[in-house]
C-alpha positions as CSV (number, residue, x, y, z in Angstrom):
1,M,-71.2,114.0,-91.4
2,K,-75.0,114.0,-91.9
3,Y,-75.0,117.1,-89.8
4,S,-72.6,118.8,-92.1
5,F,-74.1,118.5,-95.5
6,K,-77.9,118.1,-95.4
7,I,-79.8,120.9,-97.0
8,K,-80.9,122.1,-93.6
9,T,-77.5,123.6,-93.2
10,L,-78.6,126.2,-95.8
11,G,-81.0,127.5,-93.2
12,L,-78.2,127.5,-90.6
13,A,-76.0,129.5,-92.8
14,I,-78.8,131.9,-93.8
15,A,-79.4,132.5,-90.1
16,M,-75.8,133.6,-90.0
17,L,-76.3,135.8,-93.0
18,S,-79.0,137.8,-91.3
19,T,-76.7,138.5,-88.4
20,F,-74.0,139.8,-90.7
21,A,-76.5,141.8,-92.7
22,S,-77.7,143.6,-89.5
23,C,-74.1,144.3,-88.7
24,T,-73.3,146.0,-92.0
25,K,-76.7,147.6,-92.4
26,D,-76.2,147.1,-96.1
27,F,-78.7,144.2,-96.6
28,D,-82.4,144.2,-96.2
29,E,-83.8,142.2,-93.3
30,I,-84.6,138.6,-94.3
31,N,-88.2,138.1,-93.5
32,T,-88.6,134.6,-94.8
33,D,-88.2,131.8,-92.3
34,P,-84.5,130.9,-92.7
35,N,-85.1,127.2,-92.2
36,S,-87.5,127.2,-95.1
37,L,-85.0,128.6,-97.6
38,T,-83.7,126.4,-100.4
39,E,-80.9,126.8,-102.9
40,S,-83.3,128.0,-105.5
41,Q,-84.1,131.1,-103.4
42,L,-80.4,132.2,-103.3
43,D,-80.1,135.3,-105.5
44,P,-77.4,137.9,-106.0
45,T,-78.6,140.0,-103.0
46,L,-77.4,137.1,-100.7
47,A,-73.9,136.9,-102.1
48,G,-72.4,139.5,-99.8
49,P,-74.0,138.3,-96.6
50,A,-73.1,134.7,-97.4
51,F,-69.5,135.8,-98.1
52,A,-69.4,137.6,-94.8
53,S,-70.4,134.5,-93.0
54,A,-67.8,132.4,-94.9
55,L,-65.1,134.9,-94.1
56,Y,-65.7,135.0,-90.3
57,A,-66.4,131.3,-89.9
58,G,-63.6,130.5,-92.3
59,I,-61.1,131.9,-89.8
60,H,-62.6,129.8,-87.0
61,N,-64.3,132.6,-85.2
62,G,-67.8,132.5,-83.8
63,S,-70.2,135.1,-82.6
64,Y,-72.1,135.2,-79.3
65,S,-74.7,137.2,-81.2
66,S,-75.8,134.1,-83.1
67,P,-76.7,131.5,-80.4
68,G,-77.3,128.0,-81.6
69,V,-75.1,128.6,-84.6
70,D,-71.6,129.3,-83.2
71,D,-69.8,131.0,-80.4
72,Q,-66.3,132.1,-79.5
73,G,-65.5,128.7,-78.0
74,T,-64.8,127.5,-81.5
75,W,-61.6,129.6,-81.6
76,G,-60.7,128.5,-78.1
77,I,-61.0,124.8,-79.0
78,A,-60.2,124.6,-82.7
79,T,-57.3,127.1,-82.5
80,G,-56.3,127.8,-78.9
81,I,-56.3,124.2,-77.6
82,L,-55.0,122.7,-80.8
83,S,-52.8,124.6,-83.3
84,S,-51.8,127.4,-81.0
85,T,-50.8,125.0,-78.2
86,F,-49.0,122.6,-80.6
87,I,-46.6,125.3,-81.7
88,H,-46.2,127.0,-78.3
89,Y,-47.8,130.3,-79.1
90,L,-49.7,129.9,-75.9
91,N,-50.4,127.4,-73.1
92,C,-53.0,126.9,-70.4
93,G,-52.8,123.3,-69.2
94,Y,-55.2,121.4,-71.5
95,G,-54.3,117.8,-72.3
96,T,-53.4,118.8,-75.9
97,E,-50.2,120.4,-74.6
98,R,-49.0,116.8,-73.9
99,N,-50.0,115.8,-77.5
100,A,-53.2,114.1,-76.4
101,F,-56.6,114.4,-78.2
102,V,-59.1,114.6,-75.3
103,N,-62.7,115.4,-74.8
104,G,-63.4,115.4,-78.6
105,Y,-61.6,118.7,-79.0
106,E,-60.5,117.6,-82.5
107,G,-64.2,117.8,-83.6
108,R,-65.1,121.4,-82.8
109,G,-63.3,123.0,-85.6
110,W,-64.3,120.3,-88.1
111,T,-68.0,120.6,-87.2
112,R,-68.1,124.4,-87.3
113,F,-66.3,124.4,-90.6
114,Y,-68.6,122.0,-92.3
115,T,-71.8,123.3,-90.8
116,V,-71.1,127.1,-91.0
117,A,-68.2,128.1,-93.2
118,A,-68.5,125.6,-96.0
119,P,-72.3,126.0,-96.5
120,A,-71.9,129.8,-96.4
121,L,-69.2,129.7,-99.1
122,A,-71.3,127.3,-101.2
123,N,-74.3,129.8,-100.9
124,A,-72.0,132.7,-101.9
125,F,-70.9,130.8,-105.0
126,K,-74.6,130.0,-105.9
127,A,-75.7,133.6,-105.4
128,S,-72.8,134.9,-107.5
129,E,-73.4,132.8,-110.6
130,G,-72.6,134.9,-113.6
131,N,-70.5,137.4,-111.7
132,A,-67.0,136.7,-112.7
133,E,-65.2,139.0,-110.3
134,A,-67.2,137.8,-107.3
135,T,-66.6,134.2,-108.3
136,A,-62.9,134.9,-108.5
137,V,-62.8,136.3,-105.0
138,L,-64.7,133.3,-103.7
139,K,-62.3,130.9,-105.3
140,I,-59.4,132.7,-103.5
141,W,-61.2,132.5,-100.2
142,K,-62.1,128.8,-100.9
143,V,-58.4,128.1,-101.2
144,F,-57.6,129.8,-98.0
145,M,-60.4,128.2,-96.0
146,Y,-59.8,124.6,-97.2
147,N,-56.1,124.9,-97.1
148,Q,-56.2,125.3,-93.4
149,M,-58.4,122.3,-93.0
150,V,-56.5,120.0,-95.4
151,D,-53.2,121.0,-93.7
152,A,-54.6,120.2,-90.3
153,Y,-56.4,116.9,-91.0
154,G,-55.1,115.6,-94.3
155,P,-57.6,114.2,-96.9
156,I,-61.0,115.9,-96.3
157,P,-64.4,116.3,-98.0
158,Y,-63.6,118.9,-100.6
159,T,-65.0,118.4,-104.2
160,E,-68.4,117.4,-103.0
161,A,-68.5,119.3,-99.7
162,G,-71.8,121.1,-99.2
163,N,-73.6,119.0,-101.9
164,G,-76.5,118.2,-99.7
165,K,-75.6,114.5,-99.4
166,E,-75.2,112.6,-96.1
167,K,-72.3,110.5,-97.4
168,V,-69.5,112.7,-98.7
169,P,-66.2,111.4,-100.1
170,Y,-62.8,112.5,-99.1
171,D,-60.2,113.9,-101.6
172,S,-56.5,113.4,-101.3
173,V,-54.2,116.2,-100.2
174,E,-52.4,115.9,-103.5
175,F,-55.6,116.3,-105.5
176,I,-56.7,119.3,-103.4
177,Y,-53.5,121.1,-103.8
178,A,-53.6,120.7,-107.5
179,D,-57.1,122.2,-107.5
180,F,-55.9,125.0,-105.3
181,F,-53.4,126.1,-107.9
182,K,-56.1,125.8,-110.6
183,L,-58.5,128.0,-108.7
184,L,-55.8,130.6,-108.1
185,D,-54.8,130.6,-111.8
186,E,-58.4,131.2,-112.7
187,A,-59.0,133.9,-110.1
188,N,-55.8,135.8,-111.0
189,A,-56.7,135.7,-114.7
190,T,-60.2,137.2,-114.0
191,L,-59.0,139.8,-111.6
192,T,-56.1,140.9,-113.8
193,S,-58.2,141.3,-116.9
194,T,-61.2,143.0,-115.4
195,S,-61.7,146.8,-115.6
196,A,-63.6,146.8,-112.3
197,T,-61.8,148.1,-109.2
198,S,-64.4,146.8,-106.8
199,V,-66.6,143.7,-106.5
200,A,-69.9,145.5,-105.9
201,S,-71.9,142.5,-104.8
202,L,-69.4,141.6,-102.1
203,A,-68.0,145.0,-101.1
204,P,-70.6,146.1,-98.4
205,N,-70.1,142.8,-96.5
206,D,-66.4,142.3,-97.2
207,R,-64.8,142.9,-93.8
208,V,-61.3,142.1,-95.1
209,Y,-60.8,144.2,-98.3
210,A,-64.1,145.9,-98.8
211,G,-64.4,144.3,-102.3
212,S,-61.1,145.6,-103.6
213,V,-60.2,143.8,-106.8
214,D,-56.5,144.6,-106.6
215,K,-56.1,143.6,-102.9
216,W,-57.9,140.3,-103.4
217,R,-55.8,139.6,-106.5
218,I,-52.7,140.2,-104.4
219,F,-54.0,138.0,-101.6
220,G,-54.6,135.2,-104.1
221,N,-51.0,135.4,-105.4
222,S,-49.7,135.5,-101.8
223,M,-51.6,132.3,-101.2
224,R,-50.0,130.8,-104.3
225,L,-46.5,131.6,-102.9
226,R,-47.5,130.1,-99.5
227,L,-48.7,126.9,-101.2
228,A,-45.7,126.7,-103.4
229,L,-43.3,126.6,-100.5
230,R,-45.6,124.0,-98.8
231,I,-45.0,121.5,-101.6
232,S,-41.4,122.5,-102.3
233,D,-40.0,119.2,-100.8
234,K,-42.5,117.0,-102.5
235,E,-42.8,118.6,-105.9
236,P,-39.9,121.1,-106.3
237,A,-40.3,121.8,-110.0
238,T,-44.0,122.7,-109.6
239,A,-43.2,124.7,-106.5
240,K,-40.6,126.8,-108.4
241,T,-43.0,127.4,-111.2
242,Q,-45.9,128.5,-108.9
243,A,-43.7,130.6,-106.6
244,E,-42.2,132.5,-109.5
245,A,-45.6,133.0,-111.1
246,A,-46.9,134.3,-107.8
247,V,-44.2,136.9,-107.3
248,A,-44.3,138.0,-111.0
249,A,-48.1,138.5,-110.7
250,G,-47.7,140.5,-107.4
251,V,-47.8,139.4,-103.8
252,M,-48.2,141.5,-100.6
253,Q,-45.4,144.0,-100.2
254,T,-46.7,146.5,-97.7
255,N,-48.6,146.2,-94.4
256,D,-51.6,148.0,-95.9
257,Q,-52.0,145.0,-98.2
258,S,-52.1,142.6,-95.2
259,A,-55.4,140.8,-94.6
260,F,-57.2,141.5,-91.4
261,F,-60.9,140.8,-90.6
262,K,-62.4,143.9,-89.2
263,A,-63.9,143.0,-85.9
264,S,-67.2,144.5,-84.6
265,N,-69.7,143.9,-81.8
266,I,-71.4,141.3,-83.9
267,T,-68.2,139.7,-85.2
268,P,-65.7,139.9,-82.3
269,N,-62.1,138.9,-82.2
270,N,-62.3,135.5,-80.4
271,L,-58.6,135.5,-79.4
272,N,-59.2,138.7,-77.4
273,M,-62.2,137.1,-75.7
274,I,-60.5,133.8,-74.9
275,V,-56.8,134.1,-74.1
276,N,-57.0,135.8,-70.7
277,S,-60.4,134.4,-69.6
278,W,-59.3,130.8,-70.3
279,G,-55.9,131.3,-68.6
280,Y,-53.6,131.2,-71.6
281,V,-50.0,132.4,-70.9
282,M,-46.7,132.8,-72.6
283,T,-44.7,129.6,-73.3
284,A,-41.1,128.9,-72.5
285,S,-40.4,128.5,-76.2
286,M,-41.6,132.1,-76.9
287,E,-39.8,133.4,-73.9
288,S,-36.5,131.9,-74.9
289,I,-36.6,133.5,-78.3
290,L,-38.2,136.9,-77.5
291,V,-36.1,137.5,-74.3
292,G,-32.9,136.3,-75.8
293,Y,-33.3,138.4,-78.9
294,N,-34.3,141.5,-76.9
295,D,-37.2,141.4,-79.3
296,P,-39.2,144.7,-79.1
297,R,-42.4,142.7,-79.8
298,L,-42.1,141.1,-76.4
299,S,-43.6,144.0,-74.4
300,K,-46.3,144.4,-77.0
301,W,-47.5,140.8,-76.6
302,F,-46.8,139.8,-73.0
303,A,-46.6,141.3,-69.5
304,P,-43.8,140.6,-67.0
305,V,-44.6,138.7,-63.8
306,S,-44.5,140.5,-60.4
307,T,-40.7,140.2,-60.2
308,G,-40.4,142.2,-63.4
309,A,-39.1,139.3,-65.4
310,Y,-40.8,137.5,-68.2
311,R,-41.6,133.8,-67.5
312,G,-43.0,131.3,-69.9
313,N,-44.8,128.1,-69.1
314,P,-43.1,125.0,-70.5
315,V,-45.5,123.1,-72.7
316,G,-46.2,119.6,-71.7
317,G,-46.1,119.9,-67.9
318,L,-47.9,117.4,-65.8
319,E,-51.2,118.5,-64.2
320,D,-50.5,121.0,-61.4
321,Q,-46.7,120.4,-61.9
322,F,-46.0,124.1,-61.4
323,G,-48.5,124.8,-58.7
324,T,-49.2,128.5,-58.3
325,T,-46.1,129.6,-60.2
326,E,-46.8,132.9,-61.9
327,F,-46.4,133.1,-65.7
328,S,-46.4,136.0,-68.1
329,K,-49.9,136.7,-69.4
330,F,-50.9,138.3,-72.6
331,N,-51.0,142.0,-72.2
332,N,-54.2,143.4,-70.8
333,D,-55.2,144.7,-74.2
334,V,-54.6,141.2,-75.6
335,L,-52.6,142.5,-78.5
336,G,-55.1,145.3,-79.1
337,N,-55.4,149.0,-78.4
338,G,-59.1,149.5,-78.0
339,A,-60.9,151.0,-75.0
340,A,-61.6,148.9,-72.0
341,N,-64.3,146.2,-72.5
342,T,-64.3,146.8,-76.3
343,L,-61.1,145.0,-77.3
344,S,-62.8,142.1,-78.9
345,E,-64.8,144.5,-81.0
346,T,-62.0,146.8,-82.0
347,K,-59.0,144.5,-82.4
348,N,-59.0,143.2,-86.0
349,I,-58.2,139.6,-86.6
350,E,-54.9,138.6,-88.4
351,I,-55.4,136.5,-91.5
352,F,-52.3,136.9,-93.7
353,M,-49.4,139.3,-93.1
354,A,-47.3,140.9,-95.7
355,S,-44.1,140.1,-93.7
356,E,-44.7,136.4,-94.4
357,N,-44.3,137.0,-98.1
358,Y,-40.9,138.5,-97.8
359,L,-39.7,135.7,-95.5
360,S,-41.1,133.1,-98.0
361,R,-39.4,134.9,-100.9
362,A,-36.1,134.8,-98.9
363,E,-36.4,131.1,-98.6
364,G,-37.4,130.8,-102.3
365,A,-34.3,132.8,-103.2
366,L,-32.2,130.3,-101.3
367,N,-33.9,127.6,-103.4
368,G,-32.6,129.3,-106.5
369,W,-36.0,130.7,-107.4
370,N,-36.5,134.2,-109.0
371,M,-38.0,136.0,-106.0
372,G,-37.3,139.6,-107.2
373,G,-34.5,140.1,-104.7
374,D,-31.7,138.5,-102.7
375,A,-32.4,136.4,-99.7
376,K,-30.8,138.7,-97.1
377,T,-32.6,141.8,-98.2
378,L,-35.9,139.9,-98.4
379,Y,-35.3,138.5,-94.9
380,E,-34.6,141.8,-93.4
381,T,-37.5,143.5,-95.1
382,G,-39.8,140.8,-93.7
383,I,-38.6,141.6,-90.2
384,R,-39.0,145.3,-90.7
385,L,-42.6,144.9,-91.8
386,S,-43.4,142.6,-88.9
387,L,-42.0,145.1,-86.4
388,A,-43.9,147.9,-88.1
389,Q,-47.1,145.9,-87.9
390,W,-46.8,146.0,-84.1
391,G,-45.9,149.8,-84.0
392,I,-42.1,149.4,-83.8
393,T,-40.7,151.8,-86.4
394,D,-37.8,153.6,-84.6
395,P,-34.9,153.1,-87.0
396,T,-32.3,152.6,-84.2
397,T,-34.5,150.0,-82.5
398,V,-35.3,148.2,-85.8
399,N,-31.7,148.2,-87.0
400,A,-30.4,147.0,-83.7
401,Y,-32.8,144.1,-83.8
402,I,-32.0,143.1,-87.4
403,N,-28.2,143.2,-86.7
404,G,-28.6,141.6,-83.2
405,S,-26.0,139.0,-82.2
406,T,-27.6,137.8,-79.0
407,L,-29.0,134.3,-78.7
408,P,-32.2,132.8,-77.4
409,T,-31.9,132.2,-73.6
410,L,-32.7,129.6,-71.0
411,P,-36.3,130.1,-69.7
412,N,-36.8,131.8,-66.4
413,I,-38.7,128.8,-65.0
414,L,-35.3,127.1,-64.5
415,T,-34.6,129.4,-61.6
416,L,-37.5,127.8,-59.8
417,Y,-37.3,124.3,-61.3
418,P,-33.6,123.7,-62.3
419,T,-34.0,120.1,-63.2
420,L,-36.6,120.6,-66.0
421,D,-35.5,119.3,-69.4
422,L,-35.0,122.8,-70.9
423,Q,-31.3,123.1,-71.0
424,D,-31.0,122.5,-74.8
425,V,-32.3,125.8,-76.2
426,P,-33.9,125.1,-79.5
427,V,-32.7,128.2,-81.5
428,K,-29.0,128.6,-81.4
429,L,-28.7,131.5,-84.0
430,P,-28.9,135.3,-83.7
431,V,-31.2,137.5,-85.8
432,A,-28.2,138.9,-87.8
433,W,-28.0,137.1,-91.2
434,S,-25.7,134.1,-91.1
435,A,-23.0,133.2,-93.6
436,S,-24.3,129.6,-93.7
437,T,-27.2,128.7,-96.0
438,A,-28.4,126.0,-93.6
439,N,-28.4,128.6,-90.8
440,Q,-30.2,131.1,-93.0
441,R,-33.0,128.7,-93.5
442,T,-33.4,128.3,-89.8
443,Q,-33.3,132.0,-89.3
444,I,-36.1,132.5,-91.8
445,A,-38.2,129.8,-90.1
446,V,-37.7,131.5,-86.7
447,Q,-38.6,135.0,-88.0
448,K,-41.6,133.6,-89.9
449,Y,-42.8,131.9,-86.7
450,L,-42.7,135.3,-85.0
451,A,-44.2,137.2,-87.9
452,I,-47.2,135.0,-88.3
453,F,-48.1,135.2,-84.6
454,P,-50.9,134.9,-83.5
455,E,-52.3,133.1,-86.6
456,S,-51.3,129.6,-85.6
457,W,-52.8,127.4,-88.3
458,E,-50.3,128.6,-90.9
459,A,-47.4,128.7,-88.3
460,W,-48.1,125.1,-87.4
461,A,-48.1,124.0,-91.1
462,D,-44.9,125.9,-91.8
463,L,-43.0,124.4,-88.8
464,R,-44.0,120.9,-90.0
465,R,-42.9,121.7,-93.5
466,S,-39.6,123.3,-92.7
467,D,-38.6,121.0,-89.9
468,A,-36.7,123.9,-88.3
469,K,-35.9,123.5,-84.7
470,V,-37.7,126.5,-83.2
471,I,-39.6,125.2,-80.2
472,Y,-38.9,122.9,-77.3
473,P,-40.2,119.3,-77.3
474,V,-43.1,118.9,-74.9
475,L,-42.0,118.0,-71.4
476,N,-44.2,115.0,-71.2
477,T,-46.5,113.1,-73.7
478,D,-49.8,111.4,-73.2
479,N,-49.8,110.1,-76.8
480,P,-48.3,106.7,-77.4
481,D,-48.9,106.8,-81.2
482,A,-45.9,106.3,-83.5
483,G,-44.4,109.5,-84.7
484,V,-45.9,111.6,-81.9
485,G,-44.1,111.3,-78.5
486,K,-42.7,114.6,-77.4
487,S,-42.4,116.0,-80.9
488,L,-44.5,118.4,-82.9
489,M,-47.9,117.0,-83.7
490,K,-48.2,116.1,-87.4
491,R,-52.0,116.4,-87.8
492,I,-55.4,116.3,-86.2
493,I,-57.3,113.1,-86.0
494,Y,-60.7,112.6,-87.7
495,T,-63.9,113.1,-85.6
496,T,-65.8,110.3,-84.0
497,N,-69.0,111.4,-85.8
498,E,-67.3,110.8,-89.1
499,Y,-66.7,107.1,-88.2
500,S,-70.4,106.7,-87.2
501,S,-72.1,108.6,-90.0
502,N,-69.7,108.6,-92.9
503,K,-67.6,105.5,-92.2
504,A,-66.8,104.3,-95.7
505,A,-65.7,107.8,-96.7
506,V,-63.5,108.5,-93.7
507,E,-61.9,105.1,-94.0
508,D,-61.1,105.9,-97.7
509,G,-59.7,109.2,-96.4
510,V,-57.4,107.2,-94.0
511,S,-56.2,105.1,-96.9
512,K,-55.4,108.3,-98.9
513,L,-53.6,109.6,-95.8
514,G,-51.1,106.8,-96.2
515,G,-50.8,106.0,-92.5
516,P,-52.9,105.5,-89.4
517,D,-55.5,108.1,-88.3
518,S,-53.2,109.5,-85.6
519,G,-51.3,112.7,-84.8
520,G,-48.1,111.1,-85.9
521,T,-48.9,110.5,-89.6
522,R,-47.2,113.0,-91.9
523,L,-49.2,114.7,-94.6
524,W,-48.5,114.3,-98.3
525,W,-46.3,117.4,-98.5
526,D,-44.5,116.7,-95.1
527,T,-41.6,114.6,-96.4
528,K,-38.9,115.0,-93.8
């Protein structure tokens, strides 16, 4: 922990700021030695660059243009090897596919968050003192950033994170969620009442919404809806209040309100850089759903093998179990449409999609909440937006999918390995809206799983919360901890460095967790 919170991290973050400033060309070159800067030297001119750093590092991406600070391997390890593998968005044979924490992979995302993202955000807050609109936007981004971390690890350093101390206490999940709603309340009040349409101090460096007051306000309310559903099993009354308030205040309704980080040669899309080079392929779970549904997104995301069929790799296979078997790779453009060798610089990074809001509202409507529409219409609108996001707008194609009666299918790998434990297809429902409320909930979970792709942090949290059977159990497990086995991983364990440098705090965090520091301990909101 001492590497996360000492004041020297200010210099680290400021070094990142100069990188982002040179990218946007809207900030004068920093001539002062970045390692000599202190908090007292933060002024309003640094708010935008600090925010830019917090945005990029806050979505677990790193730039090869800032050696010694971060690199694209952060995404590969913090996201690719962990959350994306846990939920079968992709697979490439690392031990985490068998639910094992190996080689300290659990520490990469933690370290980069607390040495890059958190200090940058703290710097942005400091530089924005007295600027109500900028502070409101920063509160919204703080909720987004820390929500991913608290949903991954459980209790984490939050209230005092970035305070310059070596020993930093952990806050409980329950406390952090309560603060999230408080921050979103404050931000919405500020951005609703202001006459400003743009946050001038952040706009030149804001690679998500270019400082738009309205879009950030809508993003904040969309976060409120997401968090409301997360606690709906634990605190249903609070969840209802927060969800209805979010929808009334305005959540994302169109794809142009979706949140993407605009990639560049300085801030590349790490997924595009990693998935093919590290050998990631489609999983059997994704194949079962996409092929069975004749999903038009399939050909956008993956390529068939040489036989012309799509073939997914079952997650949890033993080392070299499938030999040289060919599996479907991500399309050559890795979900992008840029020119050759520029994909990582031109394919924007998905943060929060409007389609998710409609699917969340559909579930809220089933809960009896006022979501501004009926569950079926909201469900189908969410699907339409997701398809449109990927360029699928032909009415005949879209309607055929929404009204589809086909079911997810057995994976192609069974033609080569017929004895694999893959006969029980997880999803047993079509896309077409069911007459059963229980089935409708599962359908919503399946479509949200597809709509959020490839942003795996939220998809992982939503699968744990909903408990919907969407993906196969892993074939084999290397994790003997209670609650793990072949099932969906419940959380990421704390880092070894925390036990050596912040022992009392992390042990207090474990006590607030309410169970052992293992991948099988459910978080506060995960009640089923």
